[in-house]
VEXSETI-875562 format. One record per residue: z, x negated, y of N, C-alpha, C in turn. Coordinates in pm, whole numbers, plus 50000, padded with zeros to 5 digits. Layout:
BEGIN
ZXYZXYZXY;...
END
This chain:
BEGIN
660542548374546661282553974658662422544474700;663092539174600664212530474629663752517474698;662592512274658662092499974719661692502274866;661202514374898660852517375038662112518075125;663162523875072664412524575145664972510475166;664882502375064665342488575072664512480675176;663202482575175662312476175270662662480575413;662982493075432663382498175562664632491275614;665602489075526666822481975565666512467575607;665662460975531665272447275565664542446575699;663662455975724662952456375851663912458775968;664832468075951665832470776053666702458476079;667122451975972667922439775985667122428976058;665842427776027664982417876092664872420676242;664702433176281664602436876422665902433376494;667032436476434668332433776496668552418776512;668282411076408668452396576415667502390476518;666272395176524665302390076621665762393076764;666262404976789666722408676922667912400076964;668852397976875670032389876905669612375376930;668712370176850668242356376866667522354677000;666672364077035665962363377163666932363777279;667892372777274668902373677379669682360577391;670082354777279670852342477278670042330877337;668792329577297667942318777349667742320277499;667462332277546667272334477690668552331677769;669682335677716670952333177781671222318177792;671002310977684671202296477687670212289677782;668972294377785667962288577873668372290378020;668802302078056669192304878194670402296378234;671332294478143672522286578174672202271778187;671272266578109670942252278114669842249078214;669112258978262668022257078358668212266778474;669182264378561669462273978668668322275878765;667332266878770666212268378863665342280278827;665502285478705664692296878664665492309878667;666662309778730667532321478732667442328678866;666532338478881666412345379009667692352079053;668542356278960669792362978995670712353579071;670592340579045671432330779113670822326479247;669632331179278668992327679403668432313579405;668192307879288667702294279279666322293979219;665382300479281664032300779231663222290679311;662662280779244661972270179317660572274079357;660182270079475658822270879521658232284579539;659002294879554658422308079575657672308579706;656522314979708655792315879833656492325179931;656212323180059656782331980160656292346080137;657092355680174656712369580154657202374980022;657862366579942658422371579818659672379479850;660342384479749661512392779774662752384779813;662642371579826663762363379868663912364080020;665122362280071665402362680214664782350480282;663942352680382663272341580450663972337880581;665122343480609665782340880736666452327280740;666572320380627667252307580625666292295980603;665042297180642664102286280629664522275080722;664582262880670665062251380744664062247180852;664492245580977663612240381081663182226081048;661992222081093661492208781063662392197681115;662962199381232663792188981291665012185881205;665432195281123666622193381040666262190880894;664992188180863664552186680726664832172780670;665102162980753665312149280707666382148780599;666032142480490666972141080379667092153180290;666372163780319666482175880239665602175380114;664492168080121663602166980006663642152979950;663402151979820663272138879758662122139279658;661412128379650660412126779545661192121079428;661422129279326662312124979219661632116279114;660302117779097659612109478999658112111479008;657392101478963655952102578942655732099578795;655202109478723654992108378580653532105278549;653292097678443651942095478392651012088178486;651532079078568650702071778665649522065278594;648322067678647647112061878592646402070278488;647002081478447646382090378347646202104078410;644952107378444644662119778516645242132078446;645182132578315645652144378240647142146778249;647922136278271649382138078274650012133878407;649222128678498649762123778625650262135378712;651512134178755652112144578838653302138678912;653652145179023654762140679106655722152379124;657012149679112658012160379125658772158679256;658832169579333659532169679461660642179979453;661862175979491663032184679482663632187279619;664152199379636664902202979755666372200579724;666932189979781668342186679757669222191179873;668622198379967669362203080085670062216280061;670552221980168671352234180162670562247080183;669312246180230668512258080256667092255980208;666322266880206664912265580169664142259280284;662952254480252662162247080350660702251180337;660082254680447658662258080450657852245180452;656962243380352656182231080341654732232580386;654392243580447653022245780494652612234280587;651482227880555650972217180637651592203480610;652572202680522653142189780485652102182180404;652202168780404651232160480334651932150280245;651352148180128651782137980034650682127480034;651012114980068649992104680088650322092180007;649272086279945649462073579875649132062179971;649242049679925649052038080012647592036380057;646642042179985645232041180024644842052380122;645762061380151645492072180245645002084980180;644962085380047644592097679978645712107780001;645352119780046646412129180080646232142880015;647372148779985647462162579937648152170380047;647572181680087648172190180190648732202680122;649992205580147650622217380088650012230080145;649882240280061649262252880107650132260380208;649472268980286650192277480380651192286280306;652272289380372653312298580322654012293380197;653952280380169654632275080051656042270880090;657032276680021658432273480046659052267779921;660002258979940660772253479828662242256679855;662852263379761664202268379780665262257979750;666462260379800667602251779773667742249879624;667802237479579667912234579437666602235679363;665542239379431664252241379367663442228579360;662342229379286661452217979270660022222879257;659092214279290657682217079272657042204679211;656102206779122655352195879061653922196379114;653462185179167652092184179216651302175979115;650372182679046649522176078947648312170079018;647882158578974646722152079033645432159478998;645332164478877644122171078829643942185078888;642852191478853642592205178896643382214978812;643622226678866644342237178796644572248878889;645382258278844645682270178922647112268878977;647242269479108648552268379172649462279879132;650752276879122651772286979097652962283779187;654052290979169655242288579252655972275779213;655682270379094656342258179046655402246279041;654102248779035653132238079017651972239579115;651612228379175650452227879263649482217679205;648192219479232647172210779176646332204779288;646172191679283645492183879385643982185279374;643462186379253642032187879232641262174879233;641912163879202641252150779201640522148679068;639472140179072638692136978953639162124278884;640022116578950640562104378891642012102778935;642772094578861644182092878896644382087279036;645522090479096645852085879231646902074779226;647872076079138649042067279140648882055579043;649482044179082649532032478995650872025679014;651252017478918652542010578922652652002379050;653802003579117654081996279240653622003079368;652912014279354652392021279471653442030879527;653442032379659654402041279726653762054679756;654522065279733654132078879771655052082779886;654462088779990655262092880105654962107480137;656012114980163655902129080200656152130280350;655162136080421655242137680565655332152480601;656132155780702656182169580749654942172580833;654812184680881653592188580954653452181381087;654522175181137654442167481261654172152681236;653992148881108653692134981074654892125981055;656092131981050657312124181029657552122280880;657802109980833658092108080691659412114780654;659402122080542660602129280498661142124180365;660272117780285660712112280156659682102080111;660152092380032659252082079978659702078379837;658762073479760659052069479622658042058879581;658492048379514657602037979464657522039479312;656292039779260656092041279115656632028979046;657572030678951658142018978881657132012478786;
END
């Protein structure tokens, strides 16, 4: 009987410690990764029609300088090749119909209703996969990027909005 009571105390202590640890880890994660904090309004790449306010979508004419291609990772390796695009502007931006093009003319077209929020980012993977609000998949069978190659992001009117050369 005494060992069961003792075991009960240990189980209760384990539950309490686990709950506190989980809360602490989540709190630290939200503070160090504000892009994942919906309460702060900094959710990257949410599709249109989500519960975020869509009244501040940036017009195309004012999009210049709002996006940057921050890096291309894993160039030449299909399994890890990906490109990160960040919204460094003051408002969200609708990317429907925008194109990401390499020097050979291979292009990725952003899906309809895709928005990238202020402070948000999206990763475009070269390989196939399932699109989400943070990650898009090109569906290519071989790598696209190589060292020294330029990636250019064009708006739906064909105006270049950002460029990056693979180091």
